[in-house]
N, C-alpha and C positions, 0 to 999 in steps of 0.2 A: 690400071687396077686399083681398087680401093685398098689402102693400108689396113692391116688387121685391127689396129687400135682405134679406127674410126668408129666402130660400133660400140665401144665400151660404155661411154656415157649415154649415148643415144638409147641403147638397149635398157640401161638402168632407168632412164627417164620414162621410157615406154612401160616398163614393168611397174613403176611407181604409180603412173596414172591409170594403168589397167585395173588396179585394185579399186580405184574410185569408179571407173566405168562399170565394174561388176557390182557396185553398190556398197562398197566398204567406206564408211564415214568416220571410222576411228582412225585418227591420223597416225597413231603408233603402229597400226597394222599395214600402212603403206610403205613398201620397201622394194629395193631392187638388188641386183647382184653386187653393187658397190656399197650397199648399206641402206639404212632407213631414209625416208624422205625428210629433208631438212630445210625445205623452202616453203614460203607462205603459200596461201591458197591461189593467188593469181597465177603462179607457175602451173598449178594443177589444171586450171581451166584452159590456159593457152596451149599447153602441151597435150591436153586431151583433144583439142581441135586438130593438132598435128597428128595425133594418134589415129584419128578417124580419116584424116586427109591422106595419109600414107599407107592405108590398108593395114591398120593396127600396128603401125610402126615397121612394117616389112619392106616398104619401098624407100630405102635410104637415099637412092639417087634423087627421087622427087623431093625428099626433105632437103637435100643439098641445093637443089634449084630454088626452093623456097627461101632458104637462108642466103643464097646469092642475091635474091631480090631484096631481102632484109638488109644486106650489106650495102647495096646501092641506095636504098632509102635512108639508111643511117648516114651515108656520105652526103646525101642531099640535105639532110637536116643540119649536119655539122657545117657544111659550106654556107648555108643560109645564116647560121649564127655568126660565122666569121665575116661574111659580107656586111652584116649589120654593124659589126664593131670596127671594121676597116683598120685592123692593126697588123695583120700578118701579110708579108709579101707573097705575091701569087705563086712564085716558084716553089714555095714550101708545100703547096697542095699536091705537088707531084710526089713528094715523099710520103704524104699521108695516104695517097691512093696506091702507089706502086712499090714502095720500098719496105714493106713489112710482111715478110713471110708468115710470121707468127700470128698477126691479125687475120690474114686470109685463112689460116688453119683454124683459128678459133671460130670464125664465122661459118665457113663453107665446108671444112673437112670434119671437124669434131662436133659441130652442132650443139655447142654449149648454150645454157640459158643466159649467160652473162650478156651476150650481144642483144638479146631480146629486151632485157632490162635497160640497157644503155640507150637503145633506139627510142624506147618510150620516154626516157629521161630527157633526151635531146629534143623530142617533140614538146615536152613540158617547158623546157627552156625557151623554145621558140614562142610559145604562148606567153611566157613571162615578158619577153621582149615586145610582144604585141599588147602588153598591159591587160591581158586576159588572165588575171591571177587566180580566179576561182577554177577555171578549166585547167590551168597549169598545175594547181595544187591537186586536182583530181587525178591527173595523169602522173604526177610525181608519186602519189600514193599507190597508183597502179604499178609503177615501176618498182617500188619497194616491195609490193606483193609478189613480184617475180623473183627478186633476189635482194637481200638486205644490204648489200654494199652501197645501194643508192642512199642509205642513211648517212653516208659520209658527206653528202651535199646538204644534209638537213641543217647543220649549224648556220651555214651561209644563207639558206633560204629563210630560216627563222629571223636572222638579222635583217634581211631585206624586208620581210613582212612587218617587223617592228618599226623600221624606219619609214616604210611606205604607208602603213595604216595605223600605226600607234599600237599601244598595248591592247586596247579594247577592240580596235578594228581588225587585228590579226586573228582574234579568237574564232570568228566564223570560218576563216581559211583553214585553221588547224582542225576545226570540227569536220570539215570536208575530208581532210586526210584520214582522220580517225574513223569517220563513218564508213568510208569505203572499205577499210580494213575489216570492220565488223561485218559488213554486208557480204564480202567475199568469203570470210571465214565462218559465217553463220552455220552452214550445214555441219561443219566439224565442231564448232563451239557447242552446238546443242547436244552432241553425242559425247564428246570427251574434251571439255574446254582446257583442262590442265595439259592433256596430251598434245593438243594442237599448239598451245602457246609455248610449251617447252621444246617442242620439235621445230616449229617454224621460226621461232625467234630466240634460238639458243645462242646467247652472246658468249657463253663460256666454253664453246666447243673446242676441243683440242685438235690440232692439225698434225699431220705426220711430217717428221723431219725430212724424209726422203724427197718430198715434193717442194720444199721451200726454195724460193728463188733469191730472197733478200737476206736470209740469216744463215747461209751455209757456212760462214766463217766461225760461227759459234759452236761450242760443244753441244751435243744433243741434250744433255741434262740441263744446261742453261736455257736452251730453247724451250724446253717443256716446263721450266720453273715458273710458278705462279707469281713470284716476286718480279721476274722479268716482264711478265704480262702487265702487272700493275704499274711498273715503271713506264712502259710504253703508253699506257692509258693516261698517266699523269703528264707525260711529254706531249701527248696529243691535246689534252685539255689546256695545257699551258700555251701551246702554239696557237690554238684557236683564240684564247683570251688575248694574247699579245697582238694578233692580227686584227681582232675585233676592235680593240681599244686604240691601237696606234696606226692601223693601216686602213681597215675598211671604213671606219667612221671619218677618215680624213680625205675620202674621195668625193669629189663634187657630184651631186645629183643634178645633172643638167646645168642650169645657171644658178641654182640655189646655193646657199651657203652650207657649210658642213654641220653635222650633228654629232655631238659627243654622246657617250652612253648615258650620262646623267641628264643631259638636255633632252634626250629622247622621251623621258617621262614627263617633263614639265613644258616642253614645247618651245624652248628658247633656242635661237640660232647662235652659232659661234662665228667669230671673225677669223678663225684659224685659216691661213691660206692652204689651198688644197692642190692635189695633182689634178689638172683639168682633164676629166674624162666625161664623155657623154653618158647618158643614162644606160644605153645598151652595153657599153664597155664596162660600166660599173657593175651591172648585174652579173655579167659573165665573169668578171674578175673575182668577185666575191664567191660565186658558186664554184668556179674551177679551183680557186686557191683553197677553199674549204675541203674539197675532195682530195686535193694533192697533199694537204697536211695529214689527212687520214691514211692515205697510201704510204706516206713516209713512215708513219708510226704503226703500220699494220703488224700484227703478230706473225703473220706468214703470208707471202704472196705466192700463189700458184701460177702456172703458166697461163691459164685462161684468164687470170686477173689482169693481165696486161691491158685488156680492152677497157678496164675501169678508167684509165686515164690517158691512153694513147692519143685519142683525138683531141685532148685538151692541152697536150704538151706544146704544140706550136704557139698557142695563145699565151701560155704562161711564159714562154721564152721571149716572145716579141711584144708583149703588152707594155713593157717598159721602154723608155727612150733608147734607141739603138743607133750607133754610128755605123758608117759604111764598113769599117774594118771589123766590127763586132758581129757581123752576120755569120762569118765562117765558123767561129767557135760555137755558136748556137746550133748550126747544122751538125757540127762535130759531136755535140752533146746528144743530139737525136740519134746519131749513128752509134755512139757508144751504148746508149740505152737499148737500142735495137739488138746489138751484139750480145748484151747481157741477157736479154730475154730469149735469144736464140741459142744460148749455150745450154745443152742438155746432156747429162744432168748438170745442174749448176755447180760451180766451183767456188773456192775461196776468193779467187781473183774476180770472177764475174759478180759475186754478191757484194764485195767491197767496192768494185767499180760502180755498181748500181747506186750504192749509198752515197758515193762521192758525187755522182751526177745529180742525185736528188738534193744533196746539200748545196751544190752550186746554184741550182734553180731556186732553192729557198732563199739563199743570200741575195740573189738578183731581185727576187720579189720583194724582199724586205727593204733593201737599200734603193731599189729602183722606184719604189712608190713612197719614199719618205716625204713628208710634208715640207714645203718650202719654208725656210726659217723666216720669221717676221722681221722686217727691217724697222729699226727704231730711229731712223734719221729724222731730225726735227724739220718741221716745215720751213721753207725759206722765209726769211724776215722781209716784211714789206716796209720799205722806207717811204716816207711821205714824198710825193713828187713835188718838185719845185714849181711854184706858180710863175708862169711867164709874165713878162712885163706887159705883153699885149692883153693878157687876161685880167691883169690888174687894172 
């Protein structure tokens, strides 16, 4: 039998898109039992298709079958990324497929929109790995239009575009992203542009303390304090700046030399020794670490947000050099993170443990990708060879 809470978010989604199906184009008038619609226009179009495919949202079992197919497609896209990087041992894929009750619930039981956004995002990353940057940017923007958490990957993508195409060359790619948002939101922008922008891209939205997974150990008044939110934003920006300047730029692009932030503008290469990564590994590392920094500094993580980074964790743990004895602690970290996300309601212990695990992964990423120090050993002196008597 289907649990009673399965229908909560699904019914709200269907109520939100039903207003659009009935001709309502004022975004502030689209709402469901859980509150007003707070997702961009791509969400409306995709779930409107599900609305009609499931008999106006009444056939939840069919919707679950469709999301089960989405789950398999998502795994296929993730496995393809991992195969291109060749960093993660094969046995880790078992944990990714079978060891997460929470992920299965998010996809197939609760029918959240987060898996839809992440599946489109992983398809975009596959296109980046194929050097199809324009199509990748188009799908990246489509993923953003389903849920804004995809913007956590945006700093890493911007860094890659700047290094790959330069300042002027990346402008057309950014225009692709922006143009798609305008096209998707155009029906709502023409009716109530302020209402659409404030509802679908509300960066200041408050979260309820009872649903937080990562900040349960804080008092609720601290959790809701704007100063605390500002501190998290500053920590996020500082982390991105440190990784961009001291880690991302020091990773080798194929066989080329590294680029520093300043050299990116003038086109001069640096002789700084780098962590040897192929192009695919470099792209994935920058995108996944950009998203992980955002997750670590999030104002609140709800249970469905686990899918934001679950499929990236194995790469983040195994992308750095690993000895044979170090595999078990990494598997243990995955297990502890899973336990934290399966503790409902969250506790002080589970939220503190989650932050400790995140901190350990960040430390590994920082120290495991440090540039090799430059050796200043003088070149060997060449003594003149003695001339043999025969040569004389």
